[in-house]
N, C-alpha and C positions, 0 to 999 in steps of 0.2 A: 061383754065381748072386748070392750076397750081395756078393761082390767087385765084380761088374759094376754092381750097384745103387749101392753105395757110391762107385764111380768116377764114375758118372753124376751123383750128388749133388755130388761134389767139382767136377766140370766146371762145373756150373751155379753153384755158390758162387763159384768162381774168376772166372767171367764177371761175376757181380754185383759182386764186389770191384773188378775192373778198371773196370767201367762207372761205379762211384762216382767213381773217380779221373778218368776221362774226362769225366764231367759237370762236374767242378770246374775243368776247363781253359778253359772258355768258348770252345771252338772253333766257328766257324760251319759247318764242314764236316769230313768225315773225309778229304778230299783234301789231299795235300801234307804230311801229318805222319805220323810213325812210329806214334803212338798211334791215329791215324785208321784206318790199315790194320789195326792190331791189334784195333780195336773190331769190325770186320766179322768177323775171324777168331774172336774170342771168341764173338760172337753165333752164328756158324755152328756152332761146337763145341757151344754150348748147344742149338741146334736138333737136332743129332744125338743129344745126351744125352737130350733130352726125348721124341724120337720113339719111341713104343712103350714108354715107361717104365712105364705102368700095366700093360701086358700082361706085361712082364718081372717086375714085382712079384707079380702074380697067379700066374705060373708058379713063382716062388720059394716061395710058400705051399704049392703042391702038391708040388713037387720036394723041398722040405726039411721037409715035414710040420710047418709052423709052426702052433702051437696057442695059443689057439683060432682056428682057421682063419677062422671067420665074422667075427671082430673084425678080423683082418688084411685080409680081403677088403673089408670095409666101408670101412676107412680107405684102402685102395689105390684104391677107386672115387673117393674124394674127391681123392686125389693125381692120379689120371688126369684128372679134370675140371679141376683147377687147372693141370696141366701142359699140357693142350690149350688152355686159355684163354691161358696165358702164351706158348705156342708161336705162337698166332695174333698176339699183340702183337709178339713178336720178329720174326716173318716180315714183318709190316707195316713195321717199322722197316728191316729189310734190303731191302725193296722200294724204299726211297727212294733217290733219286740222290745225296743228301747226308745224312750223319748228323751233325747238330750236337750239341754238348754239351747244349743245351736239350732236344732230342728224347730223348736218353738220360736226362736228368734226369726227364723225364716218364715214360719207360718204367720207370725205377727206382721212381718213386712209384706206379706202377700197383698197385692192390689185388690184381690177379691174380698179379703177380710176387711181391709180398710174401707172399701166402697160400702160393704154391708154395714159397718159401724156408723158411717156417715148417714146411711139410709135410716138406721135405727134411731139415731139422735134426732133426725127430722121427724120421724113418726112419733116418737115419744113426746117431742115438743108440741106437735100439732094435736095429737089425741089427748095429751095431758091438759092442754088449754081448754079443750071441749068439756073436760070433767069439772073444771073450776067454775064457780059462779061468776057472772060477768063482772061484779065489783072487785074480784080478786085478780083479774087479768090486768097487768100493768102495761099500758101502752106507751106512756111517756114517763120513764123513771125520772124522779127529781121534781116533777110538777106538783 
């Protein structure tokens, strides 16, 4: 379950990184360019990754007995809200006949997407640490 969550986080992060580069290209439309077609593909992958993310995280709390469960569930409720808000923005962009670099720049600047990314960084760090053996977790770098 953790691997699925971490994979979803990675898909959204990769999408955001691609979109940063796409926004910098100054394209009036996604038609007629390789990166334009890729923009829609990255956005569609992000939609799939975000759909049901909150439920997947809540299931992981139960299935993997993450403790303290109430702390995880409270944060995953925030993640669910942020992912749904971001999903609405991404789907609105995908519904447009042309996806310009400016439109993507505005999406990237969305507070909803930025909150989601911060949530995902936190989740990836926390769940990623649980996957590592204890001796690999560095608590005091340089010691």
